[in-house]
N, C-alpha and C positions, 0 to 999 in steps of 0.2 A: 586745234592741231591740224596741220596740213601735210600731207605726205605726196609725193608724186612717184608713180611707177615708172620705172625705166625699162626699155626693151633689153633683152637678154641676147647678146650675140653668139650664136653658135656657128662654128666652122668646121667643115669636114677636111679630111685628110688631103683632098684637092685645093684647099684654099677658098672653096665656095663657102661664103657666109651668108646667114639669115638671122635677121633681127625678128626675135620672137617677142610679141607685145606682153609686157609684165602682167601679172594677174594676181588676184587675192583669192583665196578660196578657204572654206572652212568645213568641217565636219562636226555634225551634232550627234550626240548619243544620249537617249535616255536609258539609265540602266536602273532597274528595280531590285533593290537588294533583298527587301522583304527580312527574311529570318536568316539570311547569308550572314556570316560573320563579317567583321570589318577588313580582316586580313584576307579573306576569299574575295570580298569585292575589289580590294585594291590589287590582288594578283589577277583579275580579270581584267581590270582597268588598265594594268601595265601590258598585260599579254595584247590587249586591243591597240595600245600605243606602239607596241613592237611591231604588229601586223601593218599598221598604217605606215610606218616610217620604212619598212623593208620593202612594202609594196610600191610606195613612192620612188624610192632609190632604186629599185629594179626598173621601174617605167624610164625614169631619166636616163640611166646609165645603158639602157638597151636601145635608145633610138639610133638607128641608122640614119645619119644626116643625110647621105647621098639619096637614099630611098624617099627620106622625108621631102628633100628639096624637089625630087621628081614629082611627088604627089601634090605638091604645092602648086608646081608649073602645070600639072594636068587640071587642078582646079581652076588656075587662072585662064587656062585655054577655054575652060567652060564659061568663062565670062565674069569670074569673081575677080574682086580687087585683090592685091597682093595680101594685104593685112586681113581680109576676110578670108582669102584661101588659107593662110596659116592657122587662123582661129578655128576654122572648120576642120582642118586636118589634126590639129591638137585636140580638139573635142571629140572627133572621131575615135582617136586612139585611146583618149581618156575613158570614152564609153565602153571600149573593149575590155580595158583594165577593170572599170567598174563592174561590168557583167561577169568576168573571170573572177574577180574578187567574191562577189556574192554567190556564185557557183561553188568555189572552193570552200566557203564557210558552211554551205548548206550540205556538201557531201561528206 
């Protein structure tokens, strides 16, 4: 089996486009159910799925493309290639989401 990831073209309201490299990600969770009934374990599983889906949807829909492009440009001025600047900016934003999500679940 062979798969090719294609870049995702993002265009802001001013018509500026950015090709974001395609990516593959995964989330692994080990759930120990012990004496928890099957229905309760499944409810926890579904709650986790909903949390991940809503967190990712919120991340994607709240990206300000003008600000994102400005941040990428700033990273390029610092000497990074365009692809590396985009990758680093996305990673930095995902790190914030991951940190916020961990804090939200602990509180």
